[in-house]
C-alpha positions as CSV (number, residue, x, y, z in Angstrom):
1,M,129.1,-35.1,24.3
2,A,132.8,-34.5,23.7
3,D,132.6,-36.8,20.7
4,A,129.5,-34.9,19.3
5,R,131.4,-31.6,19.5
6,R,134.5,-33.1,17.9
7,R,132.7,-34.5,14.9
8,A,130.4,-31.4,14.3
9,P,132.1,-29.1,11.8
10,V,130.6,-25.6,12.4
11,R,130.3,-22.8,9.8
12,P,130.3,-19.3,11.1
13,G,127.1,-17.3,10.8
14,V,124.2,-15.7,12.7
15,P,120.8,-17.4,12.3
16,R,118.0,-15.1,11.3
17,Q,115.0,-17.5,11.1
18,L,112.1,-15.3,12.1
19,P,109.1,-15.4,9.7
20,L,107.9,-12.2,8.0
21,D,106.4,-9.8,10.5
22,C,102.7,-9.5,10.4
23,A,101.6,-6.7,8.1
24,G,99.4,-4.1,9.8
25,F,100.0,-5.4,13.3
26,T,98.0,-3.2,15.6
27,G,97.5,-2.9,19.4
28,R,98.5,-5.4,22.0
29,E,100.5,-2.8,23.9
30,A,100.0,-4.5,27.2
31,P,101.3,-8.0,26.2
32,L,104.1,-6.4,24.2
33,A,105.2,-4.5,27.3
34,A,104.9,-7.7,29.4
35,L,107.1,-9.6,27.0
36,S,109.7,-6.8,27.1
37,D,109.6,-6.8,30.9
38,A,109.5,-10.5,31.4
39,G,112.2,-11.8,33.6
40,G,113.8,-15.3,33.3
41,S,114.7,-17.2,30.2
42,V,111.3,-18.6,29.1
43,A,108.2,-16.6,28.2
44,L,104.8,-18.1,27.2
45,I,102.0,-16.7,25.1
46,V,98.9,-18.8,25.6
47,G,95.3,-18.4,24.3
48,T,92.6,-19.8,22.1
49,A,92.9,-20.6,18.4
50,G,93.0,-17.6,16.0
51,V,93.6,-15.1,18.8
52,G,96.9,-13.9,17.3
53,K,99.6,-15.7,19.4
54,T,101.9,-16.2,16.5
55,A,101.5,-12.7,15.2
56,L,102.3,-11.2,18.6
57,A,105.3,-13.4,19.1
58,V,106.8,-12.7,15.7
59,H,106.1,-9.0,15.9
60,W,107.7,-8.7,19.3
61,A,110.6,-10.8,18.1
62,H,111.3,-8.5,15.2
63,R,110.9,-5.4,17.3
64,S,113.3,-6.8,19.9
65,A,115.8,-8.4,17.6
66,G,118.5,-5.9,18.7
67,R,118.4,-7.6,22.1
68,F,119.6,-10.8,20.6
69,P,122.7,-10.0,18.5
70,D,123.7,-13.7,18.2
71,G,120.5,-14.5,16.2
72,Q,117.0,-15.8,16.3
73,L,115.8,-19.4,15.8
74,H,112.3,-20.3,14.9
75,A,110.3,-23.6,14.7
76,D,106.6,-24.3,14.1
77,L,106.1,-27.3,16.3
78,R,102.6,-28.1,14.7
79,G,101.2,-29.0,18.1
80,Y,97.6,-28.7,16.9
81,D,97.8,-30.0,13.3
82,P,95.7,-33.0,12.4
83,G,98.8,-35.0,11.8
84,R,101.5,-35.6,14.5
85,P,103.4,-32.7,15.9
86,L,106.9,-31.9,14.7
87,P,109.2,-34.1,16.8
88,A,111.7,-32.2,19.0
89,A,114.5,-34.2,17.4
90,D,113.5,-32.8,14.0
91,A,113.3,-29.2,15.3
92,L,116.8,-29.7,16.9
93,A,118.2,-30.8,13.6
94,G,116.9,-27.6,12.0
95,F,118.4,-25.5,14.7
96,L,121.8,-27.2,14.5
97,R,121.9,-26.7,10.7
98,A,121.1,-23.0,11.3
99,L,123.9,-22.8,13.8
100,G,126.3,-24.1,11.2
101,V,126.5,-27.8,11.9
102,D,127.0,-29.8,8.7
103,G,124.6,-32.7,8.0
104,P,127.0,-35.5,9.0
105,G,127.8,-33.7,12.2
106,I,124.2,-33.7,13.5
107,P,123.9,-36.5,16.1
108,R,121.1,-39.0,15.5
109,D,119.9,-39.2,19.0
110,E,117.5,-36.5,20.4
111,A,119.4,-36.2,23.7
112,E,122.7,-35.9,21.8
113,R,121.2,-33.2,19.5
114,A,119.9,-31.3,22.5
115,A,123.3,-31.5,24.3
116,L,125.1,-30.2,21.2
117,Y,122.5,-27.5,20.7
118,R,122.9,-26.3,24.3
119,T,126.7,-26.4,24.0
120,L,126.7,-24.3,20.8
121,I,124.4,-21.6,22.2
122,A,125.9,-21.4,25.7
123,G,126.7,-17.8,26.6
124,R,125.1,-16.4,23.4
125,R,122.4,-13.8,23.4
126,L,119.9,-15.7,21.2
127,L,116.1,-15.7,20.8
128,V,114.4,-19.1,20.3
129,L,110.8,-18.8,19.1
130,L,108.8,-22.1,19.5
131,D,105.4,-21.7,17.8
132,N,102.3,-24.0,18.4
133,A,103.7,-26.2,21.1
134,A,101.5,-29.1,22.1
135,G,102.6,-29.1,25.7
136,A,105.4,-28.7,28.1
137,D,107.1,-32.0,27.2
138,H,107.1,-30.9,23.6
139,V,109.1,-27.9,24.5
140,R,111.6,-29.1,27.1
141,P,114.2,-30.7,24.8
142,L,114.4,-27.4,22.9
143,L,115.1,-25.1,25.9
144,P,118.6,-23.6,26.0
145,G,120.7,-24.3,29.1
146,T,121.8,-20.7,29.5
147,G,120.2,-17.7,30.9
148,S,121.6,-15.5,28.2
149,C,119.0,-16.8,25.7
150,L,115.2,-16.2,25.8
151,T,112.8,-18.9,24.6
152,L,109.4,-17.6,23.5
153,V,106.7,-20.3,23.3
154,T,103.1,-20.0,21.9
155,S,100.5,-22.6,22.7
156,R,96.8,-23.2,23.2
157,D,97.8,-25.2,26.3
158,D,98.5,-23.3,29.6
159,L,101.9,-25.0,29.8
160,T,101.6,-25.1,33.6
161,G,104.5,-27.5,33.8
162,L,106.9,-24.9,32.3
163,V,105.6,-22.3,34.8
164,V,106.1,-24.6,37.8
165,R,109.3,-26.3,36.9
166,E,111.2,-23.9,34.6
167,G,109.8,-20.7,36.1
168,A,108.4,-19.5,32.8
169,R,106.5,-16.2,32.6
170,R,103.0,-16.8,31.2
171,I,101.1,-14.1,29.2
172,R,97.5,-15.0,28.5
173,L,96.2,-13.5,25.2
174,D,92.5,-12.6,25.0
175,P,90.5,-11.6,21.9
176,L,90.9,-8.0,20.9
177,A,88.7,-5.6,22.8
178,A,86.3,-3.6,20.7
179,P,88.6,-0.5,20.4
180,E,91.6,-2.6,19.4
181,A,89.6,-4.7,16.9
182,T,88.3,-1.5,15.3
183,R,91.9,-0.1,15.2
184,L,93.0,-3.3,13.4
185,L,90.2,-2.8,10.8
186,R,91.3,0.8,10.4
187,T,94.9,-0.2,9.8
188,L,93.8,-2.8,7.2
189,L,91.0,-0.8,5.5
190,G,91.9,2.9,6.1
191,A,89.4,5.7,5.9
192,R,86.5,3.3,5.2
193,V,86.3,2.5,8.9
194,D,85.9,6.1,9.9
195,A,83.3,6.6,7.2
196,E,81.3,3.6,8.5
197,V,82.1,3.6,12.2
198,E,79.0,1.7,13.4
199,A,79.4,-0.9,10.6
200,A,83.1,-1.3,11.5
201,H,82.2,-1.9,15.2
202,A,79.6,-4.5,14.1
203,L,82.1,-6.2,11.9
204,A,84.6,-6.3,14.8
205,R,81.9,-7.9,17.1
206,R,80.9,-10.3,14.4
207,C,84.5,-11.5,14.2
208,A,84.6,-11.9,18.1
209,G,87.8,-9.9,18.3
210,L,89.8,-12.7,16.7
211,P,92.6,-11.3,14.5
212,L,92.5,-14.3,12.1
213,A,88.8,-13.7,11.4
214,L,89.2,-9.9,11.2
215,R,92.0,-10.2,8.7
216,I,90.0,-12.5,6.4
217,A,87.0,-10.2,6.6
218,A,89.1,-7.1,5.9
219,E,90.8,-8.8,3.0
220,F,87.4,-9.4,1.4
221,A,86.2,-5.9,2.0
222,S,89.4,-4.5,0.6
223,A,89.0,-6.7,-2.5
224,H,85.4,-5.3,-3.0
225,P,85.7,-1.6,-2.5
226,G,82.2,-1.0,-3.9
227,L,80.6,-3.0,-1.1
228,G,79.8,-1.1,2.1
229,L,80.9,-2.5,5.5
230,D,77.3,-2.7,6.5
231,E,76.7,-5.0,3.6
232,V,79.6,-7.1,4.6
233,V,78.2,-7.4,8.1
234,A,74.7,-8.2,6.7
235,D,76.2,-10.9,4.6
236,L,77.9,-12.4,7.6
237,D,74.7,-12.2,9.6
238,R,72.8,-14.2,6.9
239,L,75.3,-17.0,7.4
240,D,74.8,-17.1,11.1
241,T,72.0,-19.6,11.6
242,G,72.0,-19.2,15.3
243,D,73.7,-22.6,16.0
244,A,76.9,-23.1,18.0
245,R,79.3,-22.2,15.2
246,S,82.0,-19.9,16.4
247,A,82.5,-16.5,14.9
248,V,85.7,-17.6,13.2
249,R,83.9,-20.5,11.5
250,T,81.3,-18.1,10.3
251,V,84.0,-15.9,8.7
252,F,85.6,-19.0,7.1
253,S,82.2,-19.9,5.6
254,W,81.6,-16.4,4.4
255,S,85.1,-16.0,2.9
256,Y,84.8,-19.4,1.2
257,R,81.4,-18.4,-0.3
258,H,82.9,-15.3,-1.9
259,L,85.8,-17.1,-3.7
260,T,85.7,-17.7,-7.4
261,A,84.3,-21.2,-8.2
262,P,87.8,-22.6,-9.2
263,A,89.3,-21.3,-5.9
264,R,86.4,-22.8,-3.9
265,R,87.0,-26.1,-5.5
266,L,90.7,-25.9,-4.9
267,F,90.1,-25.1,-1.2
268,A,87.9,-28.1,-0.8
269,L,90.4,-30.3,-2.6
270,L,93.1,-29.1,-0.3
271,G,91.0,-30.5,2.5
272,L,91.7,-34.0,1.2
273,H,95.4,-33.8,2.0
274,P,95.9,-35.0,5.6
275,G,99.5,-33.8,6.0
276,P,100.8,-30.5,7.5
277,S,101.8,-28.9,4.2
278,L,102.0,-29.8,0.5
279,S,104.2,-28.9,-2.4
280,T,103.3,-26.9,-5.5
281,A,103.4,-30.2,-7.5
282,A,101.0,-31.8,-5.1
283,V,98.6,-28.9,-5.5
284,A,98.9,-29.3,-9.3
285,A,98.1,-33.0,-8.9
286,L,94.9,-32.1,-7.1
287,A,93.9,-29.3,-9.6
288,P,96.0,-28.4,-12.6
289,D,96.2,-24.7,-13.2
290,A,94.7,-24.2,-9.7
291,P,94.3,-20.6,-8.5
292,I,96.4,-21.0,-5.4
293,A,97.3,-17.3,-5.4
294,E,93.7,-16.4,-4.8
295,L,93.6,-18.5,-1.6
296,V,96.9,-16.9,-0.5
297,R,95.5,-13.4,-1.0
298,A,92.3,-14.4,0.9
299,H,94.5,-15.6,3.9
300,L,93.0,-19.1,3.6
301,V,96.4,-20.6,2.6
302,T,99.9,-19.6,3.6
303,R,103.2,-20.0,1.9
304,V,105.5,-22.0,4.2
305,G,108.5,-22.2,1.9
306,A,109.6,-21.5,-1.6
307,D,107.6,-24.4,-2.9
308,R,105.1,-25.3,-0.2
309,Y,101.8,-24.3,1.2
310,G,100.1,-24.8,4.5
311,M,97.0,-23.8,6.4
312,H,96.1,-22.8,10.0
313,D,94.8,-26.0,11.5
314,L,91.3,-24.4,12.0
315,L,91.3,-23.7,8.2
316,R,92.5,-27.2,7.4
317,A,89.6,-28.7,9.4
318,Y,87.2,-26.4,7.6
319,A,88.7,-27.3,4.2
320,A,88.2,-31.0,5.1
321,E,84.5,-30.3,5.9
322,S,84.2,-28.3,2.7
323,A,85.5,-31.3,0.8
324,R,82.8,-33.5,2.2
325,V,80.1,-31.0,1.4
326,A,81.2,-29.5,-1.9
327,L,82.7,-32.6,-3.7
328,S,80.8,-35.7,-4.7
329,P,82.2,-39.0,-3.5
330,D,83.4,-39.7,-7.1
331,E,85.2,-36.3,-7.2
332,R,86.8,-37.0,-3.8
333,R,88.0,-40.4,-4.9
334,S,89.3,-39.1,-8.2
335,A,91.2,-36.2,-6.6
336,L,92.7,-38.5,-3.9
337,T,93.8,-40.9,-6.6
338,R,95.6,-38.1,-8.4
339,L,97.3,-37.0,-5.2
340,L,98.3,-40.6,-4.3
341,D,99.6,-41.2,-7.9
342,H,101.8,-38.1,-7.6
343,H,103.2,-39.1,-4.2
344,V,103.8,-42.7,-5.2
345,V,105.8,-41.6,-8.3
346,E,107.8,-39.1,-6.2
347,A,108.4,-41.6,-3.4
348,R,109.6,-44.3,-5.9
349,A,111.9,-41.9,-7.6
350,A,113.4,-40.8,-4.3
351,A,113.8,-44.4,-3.1
352,A,115.4,-45.4,-6.4
353,T,117.9,-42.6,-5.9
354,L,118.8,-43.6,-2.4
355,F,118.7,-47.4,-2.9
356,P,119.2,-48.1,-6.6
357,H,119.6,-51.8,-6.1
358,D,116.1,-52.1,-4.7
359,L,114.4,-50.3,-7.6
360,P,116.7,-50.7,-10.6
361,E,113.9,-50.1,-13.1
362,V,112.9,-46.7,-11.7
363,P,114.6,-43.5,-13.0
364,P,116.3,-41.6,-10.1
365,M,115.2,-38.3,-8.9
366,P,117.1,-35.3,-10.3
367,G,119.5,-33.7,-7.8
368,G,121.0,-36.8,-6.3
369,A,120.8,-38.5,-2.9
370,G,120.7,-35.3,-0.8
371,T,117.6,-34.0,-2.7
372,A,115.9,-37.4,-2.5
373,R,116.5,-37.7,1.2
374,R,115.2,-34.2,1.9
375,A,112.1,-34.8,-0.2
376,L,111.2,-38.0,1.7
377,D,112.0,-36.3,5.1
378,Q,109.8,-33.3,4.1
379,E,106.9,-35.5,2.9
380,R,107.1,-38.3,5.5
381,A,104.3,-37.0,7.8
382,G,102.0,-36.6,4.8
383,L,102.9,-39.9,3.3
384,V,102.2,-41.7,6.5
385,A,98.8,-40.0,6.9
386,L,97.9,-40.7,3.2
387,A,98.6,-44.4,3.6
388,G,95.7,-44.6,6.0
389,H,93.4,-43.0,3.4
390,A,94.6,-45.1,0.5
391,G,93.1,-48.1,-1.2
392,A,95.0,-51.3,-1.6
393,E,96.9,-50.3,-4.8
394,H,98.3,-47.1,-3.5
395,A,98.9,-48.4,0.1
396,I,100.9,-51.3,-1.4
397,A,102.8,-49.0,-3.6
398,L,103.8,-46.7,-0.7
399,S,104.9,-49.7,1.4
400,E,107.0,-51.0,-1.5
401,A,108.6,-47.6,-2.1
402,L,109.3,-46.6,1.5
403,W,110.3,-49.8,3.3
404,R,114.1,-49.3,3.0
405,Y,113.9,-45.6,3.7
406,F,112.0,-46.3,6.9
407,E,114.4,-49.1,7.9
408,V,117.6,-47.2,7.2
409,G,116.3,-44.1,8.9
410,G,115.0,-45.9,11.9
411,H,111.4,-44.7,11.5
412,A,109.8,-47.7,13.0
413,R,106.6,-46.0,14.1
414,D,106.0,-44.6,10.6
415,A,106.9,-48.0,9.1
416,L,104.4,-49.7,11.2
417,A,101.7,-47.2,10.2
418,V,102.3,-47.5,6.5
419,H,103.0,-51.3,6.3
420,G,100.1,-52.0,8.6
421,A,97.7,-49.9,6.5
422,A,99.0,-51.6,3.4
423,A,98.6,-55.1,4.8
424,R,95.1,-54.4,6.0
425,A,94.0,-53.0,2.7
426,A,95.8,-55.7,0.7
427,L,94.3,-58.6,2.7
428,R,90.9,-57.0,2.7
429,T,90.7,-56.6,-1.0
430,A,93.3,-59.1,-2.2
431,P,93.9,-57.4,-5.6
432,A,93.6,-59.9,-8.4
433,G,96.9,-61.0,-10.0
434,A,99.0,-59.4,-7.2
435,P,100.1,-62.2,-4.8
436,E,103.7,-61.1,-5.1
437,R,102.9,-57.5,-4.1
438,I,100.8,-58.7,-1.1
439,A,103.8,-60.9,-0.1
440,R,106.2,-58.0,-0.3
441,V,103.9,-55.9,2.0
442,L,103.7,-58.7,4.5
443,T,107.4,-59.0,4.4
444,N,107.8,-55.3,5.1
445,L,105.4,-55.6,8.1
446,G,107.4,-58.5,9.4
447,G,110.6,-56.5,9.0
448,T,109.1,-53.8,11.2
449,F,108.2,-56.3,14.0
450,W,111.7,-57.8,13.7
451,W,113.2,-54.3,14.2
452,L,111.0,-53.8,17.3
453,G,112.2,-57.1,18.7
454,E,109.0,-59.1,18.2
455,Y,110.8,-61.9,16.5
456,A,108.0,-64.5,16.8
457,R,105.5,-62.1,15.4
458,A,107.9,-61.2,12.6
459,R,108.3,-65.0,11.9
460,T,104.6,-65.4,11.5
461,W,104.3,-62.5,9.0
462,Y,107.2,-63.8,7.0
463,E,105.5,-67.3,6.9
464,H,102.3,-65.6,5.7
465,A,104.3,-63.8,3.0
466,L,105.9,-67.0,1.8
467,A,102.5,-68.5,1.4
468,W,101.5,-65.6,-0.9
469,H,104.8,-66.0,-2.8
470,D,103.8,-69.6,-3.5
471,R,100.9,-68.2,-5.6
472,G,103.2,-66.0,-7.7
473,T,106.4,-66.0,-9.7
474,D,108.6,-63.4,-8.0
475,V,111.9,-65.3,-7.4
476,I,113.7,-62.3,-6.0
477,G,110.8,-61.3,-3.7
478,R,110.6,-64.9,-2.4
479,A,114.3,-65.0,-1.8
480,R,114.1,-61.7,0.2
481,T,111.3,-63.1,2.4
482,R,113.1,-66.4,3.0
483,A,116.2,-64.4,4.1
484,R,114.2,-62.3,6.5
485,L,112.6,-65.4,7.9
486,G,116.0,-66.8,8.4
487,L,117.0,-63.8,10.4
488,A,113.9,-64.2,12.6
489,H,114.8,-67.9,13.2
490,E,118.4,-66.9,14.1
491,R,117.2,-64.4,16.7
492,L,114.9,-67.1,18.2
493,G,117.7,-69.6,18.4
494,E,116.3,-71.8,15.7
495,Y,119.7,-72.2,13.9
496,P,119.0,-75.2,11.6
497,Q,115.9,-73.4,10.2
498,A,117.9,-70.1,9.9
499,R,120.6,-71.8,7.9
500,A,118.2,-73.5,5.6
501,C,116.3,-70.3,4.9
502,L,119.5,-68.3,4.2
503,I,121.0,-71.0,2.0
504,G,117.7,-71.1,0.1
505,A,117.6,-67.3,-0.3
506,L,121.2,-67.4,-1.5
507,A,120.3,-70.0,-4.2
508,G,117.3,-67.9,-5.2
509,Y,119.4,-64.7,-5.7
510,R,122.0,-66.7,-7.7
511,A,119.4,-68.3,-9.9
512,A,118.0,-64.8,-10.6
513,T,121.6,-63.5,-11.3
514,D,121.2,-60.9,-8.6
515,P,124.7,-60.1,-7.2
516,H,123.4,-57.6,-4.7
517,G,121.0,-60.2,-3.2
518,E,123.8,-62.8,-3.3
519,A,126.1,-60.4,-1.3
520,S,123.3,-59.8,1.2
521,Q,122.9,-63.5,1.9
522,L,126.6,-64.0,2.2
523,L,126.5,-61.2,4.8
524,N,123.6,-62.9,6.7
525,L,125.3,-66.4,6.5
526,G,128.5,-64.8,7.8
527,G,126.6,-63.4,10.8
528,L,125.0,-66.7,11.5
529,H,128.3,-68.6,11.4
530,R,129.8,-65.9,13.7
531,R,127.0,-66.5,16.2
532,L,127.8,-70.2,16.1
533,A,131.5,-69.6,16.6
534,R,132.4,-70.9,13.1
535,Y,134.9,-68.1,12.5
536,G,136.6,-69.6,9.4
537,L,133.3,-70.0,7.5
538,A,132.1,-66.6,8.7
539,R,135.3,-64.9,7.6
540,R,135.1,-66.4,4.1
541,H,131.5,-65.4,3.6
542,L,132.0,-61.9,4.9
543,R,135.1,-61.2,2.9
544,R,133.2,-62.2,-0.3
545,A,130.3,-60.1,0.7
546,T,132.5,-57.1,1.3
547,A,134.2,-57.5,-2.1
548,L,130.8,-57.8,-3.8
549,F,129.3,-54.7,-2.2
550,A,132.4,-52.7,-2.9
551,A,132.2,-53.7,-6.6
552,L,128.5,-52.8,-6.7
553,G,129.2,-49.4,-5.1
554,D,126.9,-50.0,-2.1
555,V,128.9,-48.2,0.7
556,R,126.2,-48.8,3.3
557,L,126.1,-52.6,3.1
558,E,129.9,-52.8,2.6
559,G,130.0,-51.1,6.0
560,Y,127.7,-53.8,7.4
561,A,129.9,-56.6,6.0
562,L,133.0,-54.9,7.4
563,G,131.4,-54.5,10.8
564,N,130.6,-58.2,10.9
565,L,134.1,-59.1,9.7
566,G,135.5,-56.8,12.4
567,V,133.5,-58.7,15.1
568,V,134.8,-62.1,13.8
569,E,138.4,-60.8,13.8
570,S,138.0,-59.4,17.3
571,L,136.6,-62.8,18.6
572,A,139.5,-64.5,16.9
573,G,142.0,-62.3,18.7
574,R,143.1,-60.2,15.7
575,H,142.4,-57.0,17.5
576,E,144.1,-54.4,15.3
577,E,142.6,-55.8,12.1
578,A,139.2,-55.9,13.9
579,L,139.5,-52.2,14.9
580,H,140.4,-51.2,11.3
581,H,137.4,-53.0,9.9
582,L,135.0,-51.6,12.6
583,R,136.2,-48.0,12.1
584,R,135.6,-48.3,8.4
585,A,132.2,-49.8,9.0
586,L,131.2,-46.9,11.3
587,T,132.4,-44.3,8.8
588,A,130.4,-46.0,6.0
589,C,127.2,-46.2,7.9
590,R,127.4,-42.6,9.0
591,A,128.1,-41.5,5.4
592,A,125.0,-43.5,4.3
593,R,122.9,-42.0,7.2
594,D,122.0,-45.6,8.3
595,R,121.2,-45.1,12.0
596,G,120.8,-48.8,12.8
597,G,124.1,-49.6,11.0
598,E,125.8,-46.9,12.9
599,G,124.5,-48.2,16.2
600,S,125.6,-51.7,15.4
601,A,129.1,-50.6,14.4
602,L,129.4,-48.6,17.7
603,A,128.4,-51.7,19.7
604,A,130.8,-53.9,17.9
605,L,133.6,-51.3,18.3
606,A,132.8,-51.1,22.0
607,A,133.0,-54.9,22.4
608,A,136.4,-54.9,20.6
609,Q,137.7,-52.1,22.9
610,L,136.4,-54.0,26.0
611,R,138.4,-57.1,24.9
612,L,141.4,-54.8,24.7
613,E,140.7,-53.6,28.2
614,R,139.9,-50.1,27.1
615,G,137.0,-49.7,29.5
616,P,136.3,-45.9,29.2
617,E,136.3,-46.0,25.4
618,A,134.0,-49.1,25.4
619,L,131.7,-47.4,27.9
620,D,131.3,-44.3,25.7
621,A,130.7,-46.3,22.5
622,F,128.1,-48.6,24.2
623,E,126.3,-45.6,25.6
624,R,126.1,-44.0,22.2
625,A,124.8,-47.3,20.7
626,L,122.2,-47.5,23.4
627,S,121.1,-44.0,22.7
628,I,120.7,-44.8,19.0
629,A,118.7,-47.9,19.9
630,R,116.3,-45.9,22.0
631,E,115.9,-43.4,19.3
632,T,115.2,-45.9,16.5
633,G,113.4,-48.5,18.5
634,E,115.7,-51.3,17.3
635,R,115.3,-53.9,20.1
636,S,118.2,-56.2,19.2
637,L,120.7,-53.3,19.3
638,H,119.1,-52.1,22.6
639,I,119.6,-55.5,24.3
640,E,123.1,-55.9,22.9
641,A,124.1,-52.5,24.1
642,L,122.7,-53.1,27.6
643,N,124.5,-56.4,27.9
644,G,127.7,-54.7,26.7
645,L,127.3,-52.0,29.2
646,G,126.8,-54.6,31.9
647,A,130.1,-56.2,31.0
648,T,131.9,-52.9,30.7
649,L,130.7,-51.5,34.0
650,H,131.7,-54.8,35.7
651,A,135.2,-54.5,34.3
652,L,135.4,-50.9,35.5
653,G,134.5,-51.9,39.1
654,R,130.9,-50.7,39.2
655,P,128.9,-53.8,40.0
656,A,125.6,-52.2,41.0
657,A,125.4,-50.3,37.7
658,A,126.5,-53.4,35.8
659,A,123.7,-55.5,37.5
660,A,121.1,-52.9,36.6
661,R,122.1,-53.0,32.9
662,Y,122.1,-56.8,32.9
663,R,118.7,-57.0,34.5
664,A,117.3,-54.5,31.9
665,A,118.8,-56.6,29.1
666,L,117.4,-59.8,30.6
667,D,113.9,-58.4,30.7
668,L,114.0,-57.2,27.1
669,A,115.7,-60.4,25.8
670,R,113.1,-62.6,27.5
671,R,110.3,-60.6,26.0
672,A,111.9,-60.7,22.6
673,G,112.5,-64.5,22.8
674,D,116.2,-64.1,22.1
675,P,118.0,-67.1,23.9
676,D,121.6,-65.9,23.2
677,E,121.1,-62.5,24.7
678,T,119.1,-64.0,27.6
679,A,121.9,-66.4,28.4
680,R,124.5,-63.6,28.1
681,A,122.5,-61.5,30.6
682,L,122.1,-64.4,33.0
683,A,125.8,-65.2,32.8
684,G,126.7,-61.6,33.5
685,L,124.4,-61.5,36.6
686,A,125.9,-64.8,37.8
687,G,129.4,-63.3,37.4
688,L,128.3,-60.6,39.8
689,G,127.0,-63.1,42.3
690,E,123.3,-62.5,41.4
691,R,120.6,-64.7,40.0
């Protein structure tokens, strides 16, 4: 934690993140008073969908802002969206930025982010509004550690765990009673309600007291002043066929029916997008010149940023249903194709900006690396969801565009989803004339299994990929697959096969006059020779790789080469030179936001410090490396860090803790099939007098 605080430059400022207050908020005096009187540091608003939980929370937060002079933080946790909820780590990153932490100062690990967050707000009078939580575990990492802050949570779940364990005060929100519902209609429609009291009461009943439905109905009535409220009710009644549809769905159907034809079509098209939100450009891809403003006015779509739109999850489900009903299969396929075309182009441009050596033929995205990274981070959930809906062509294209971004960012779960979907689609349809592309997808899938420590499974996928490469002419793609196969052989202790693959890959890159690929294989060969204790050969390869990456301007992989070189120098007893290389490697990987590289550099630095008998420093660095491994799912780093912690704790005179780390490393290493780390763990346990 001390290190996290030291490297987190903070800008002064008071966060004011509350969304716009709900216009025409009416009633709810009892729950508002309960919130104001709530004791403790956590308050919960729970209730059914569409009952107005968010509106109540935001309205109370604005009304009570003076109680929190140090600011207000807000996050929509998307607990009930069709896609996956917002991870707590992502919400914490947003909070830290709002609290003034610069990007490079935001820790990568969720636990470290939470610790820094709690440190920064300790003793401050701050409101934290967490909207749409999926459950208690979704919320806990975001809870402040100080009683001076109030956390306000909304959810459809009862959040009993927070009540029991954290002592949260729970406020259950029911639909509006008839008088309150009529008051809301009066606020929204004015004198028309008093002129048509009975019709207004009927409209309130027809909407079941749900504010979401009442607002949609009122917006329609307001937009049609010549239509009496009794006619609105009669129109709604005609839609109610007596089946089990809820009142809110009836209002959705009725509101949809009264849109203009272009707006109805757009609403249905939006139902094809499986992600939590979409950009203006994505809307245009679905329907050029689309009347998105009409949907916003009708409260069917909400602005969620300067350039993005979202929907209440109930509306998104209704839009998806509308797409199935209102659009023909050909229309749905055509629209989804346009949407996927747009996202593939954007993803390729972003990837080319971040990793120009992978996609030299693709023009970069305007705005540079920061813009590209933000774009991919923002679209990631939608891209993962879209990959599951895509045909072979688009699924392959997404896999090709995103593999390095997933790998560098440590997004193993998303990588498995995208590459798995692409592999299934590609092998099912086997697009004619595309053996190289199928091979690249299978290589990407193998890389994900390698990252997860399933080295034998990775080897199998790499071998399948090489078989597809045999049908094509992609020299560079084949070299990449052979290199990855070599790394799998290395982890499995199959060193002759590993050396043959890496030498073959190096020859392939040189034949294709690809200096970046050549440097990568010199790096891999240096790592293999280091593992085999051939330090002279390793040093020569790694120095050459470092020079090539520096000349090419690839700071990230220059950091990898320096890290490996530092390990070699440390093993050879050149400790100060080793520390110099390792610190440069750590700086480079952090600058490139390469989470796995950062963790590897920390583990290597820790091992060098342990050789210098700097136990406390080694312990801290190994713990941080382990934290990164747990966050990213990188199995090899996880095992290495556990074994390193075992050795460090042994040196510090803590044998029981050391044995626990060694046993954990042994279990993972055996499951991964890594003989070197297995032997290391067994040797560590033997040194402690254990078997």
